[in-house]
N, C-alpha and C positions, 0 to 999 in steps of 0.2 A: 920815344919821334914817332915827328907827326904823320897823317896819308902828303901833309904839303910839301915834307922836307924831300920823302922816295917820291914823288909830286915831277919835284926840279932833281932831283940826284939822277933819275933815268934817264928823265927831259936831259941831260947833259951831256947824260956820258954816250945817248945817244946821236947826238948833236954833233959830238966825235968825231963816233965811224960816217956820219954823210961827212964834213970836214975831210978827213982820209979822205973818201972814198970820191971827194973833188967833188959833194954833188953838195955845192955854197947854198943853196937856197932855203930847201931842209933843211942844212944845220942849222942856219938861220931862224926861218917858223923855235924850230924844237929850243932850240938856243933863249930863244925870244921868252915863250913859252916854258922854258927852267927857271927865269930867275921874275916871269912873272906869276909860281909853283911858288916859291922864295922870298916875294912879297906878302902872299897872301897867306903863309906861312907865317911870319915876325907879326902885320896885325891882327889873327885870333890868337900871337899869344899876346897880346897891348891891347886885345881889346880882355884875354881871359885876366889877365896883371887885374885892370878898370874893371872888372865886374867881385873881384876880390875884396882891391880895396876897395867899395863903395860898399860892398856885405858890413862892415865895422864904419858907421858913421863916424863924425867926431861927437853925437850930442848922447851916443848908443855909448862911444864909450868913458863918456862925465860920469851917466850915468850904473855906469857899473862900479865906477872908481868909490862913487858913494856908496853905494855899497859898498863898496868893499871897506873901506873907513870908522864904517856906518857896524860892523862886527867887530 
């Protein structure tokens, strides 16, 4: 669980508390911050996957396949 997921959950829980107390402005702001944190979490997951995919390029895969065939 990432830091952004925790931040999103906390913001949405606190927004729910403000909503319960009928403080709609604060609830809205915290809900928006929670959604932004969730999107940042999603973005960091995609970025991490992209970096992992770039570590092995098709040229490197072909080179490793050729090495395997020689053995």
